[in-house]
Each structure stands twice: as C-alpha cells, then as structure tokens.
N, C-alpha and C positions, 0 to 999 in steps of 0.2 A: 108358293109352298108346294113343291112336288112330293109325290109319294115315293118313299124308298122301297127297295125290295123287301125290307123287314116289315114295313107297313102293309104291303100287299100280302105277305105271308100271314100276318096277324088277321087281316080281314078275311082271307080265304079260310083260315082255321075256324073263325067264329061263324062264318056263313055256312060252312059245311058241317059244323059241329064235330070237328076232328080232335082227337086226343093225340098225344105223342106217339102211342103205339100205331094209330091209324096212319100217321104221316110216315113213320118208318116203313110200314107195309106198302104204302103208295109209292114211295121212292124205290123200294125193292122191285116193284113191277117193271121198272125200266133199268134194272141192274145198277142202281145208284145207292150206295151204302151211306147211311147217316146214323149217328148215335143220338140217344136221348139227351145227352149232355150238350151236344152241338145244337139241338133244337132249343134247349133251355137258354143257351147263350144268344140265339137269334131272337127269341121272344122277350128278352130282357129290355129294360129301358136303356137308352143311349148313354146315360151317365153312370151306369153300373160298371164296376171294374171288369166283370166277366162278359160284358156285351161283345157280340161278334156280328160284324156286318154280313148280311146275306148277299152272297155273290150272284152274278147273273147265271152261272152254271147251275148253282143250287136251285134257283127259282125255275129255270128252264126244265131241269129234270123233274122237279116236283110237279110242274104243270103238265108235262108229258105223262107222268104217272097218274095224275088226277084224271086225265082224259081216258086212260086205260081203265081206271077204277070205275068211272061213271058210265062209260060206253061199252067197255069190254075190249078185248084185243081185236086188232084189225084182222078181218078174214083174209085168207091167202088170195092173191090176185090170180085170176084165170088167164091162161095163155090164149092169145088170139089164134084162131085157126087160119093158116095161110090159104088163100084162094088160088086154085090152079086152073 
C-alpha cells in the first residue's frame, strides 16, 4: 500500500499546520498558481465526485515552495575570480 501524492499533501498539511491560504502563498513563492477549489478537490476522499488526483508537477512545485518558505530564498551565487 503505497502513498499517493494526495496522501503526501495531506500529511504535509497536517505536519506543518497549513491552511488553504498558506498553501496558496507557498505555491506562489515558486510562481505556481493554485486555487482554493483545486486544493479542496485534492484533499477530498477518493470516492467523492469532486476528488482530483494530485499530479507530480503540483507536488513538486509545492515542495519547492515549502523549501523557500521554510529556509528562505537562495542567496545569489558568487562568481569565482579567475586566477591570472
């Protein structure tokens, strides 16, 4: 019995005590737009008529946004000085 992307999203939501607004903001940190109705569909039970499967792209973007949310944005990389 493997975890689905929906299960992972549900567990992350509970573990980080996130609300729908928080998830929308986290996704916007990586320029990924999601609506509250889409989130509602992802968090429904599988047998519900409005259930939507959480795709890999959605989960990937949410995880990238969560990293930015928790750690902050990546600092700019410093250029190496060439030795002469």
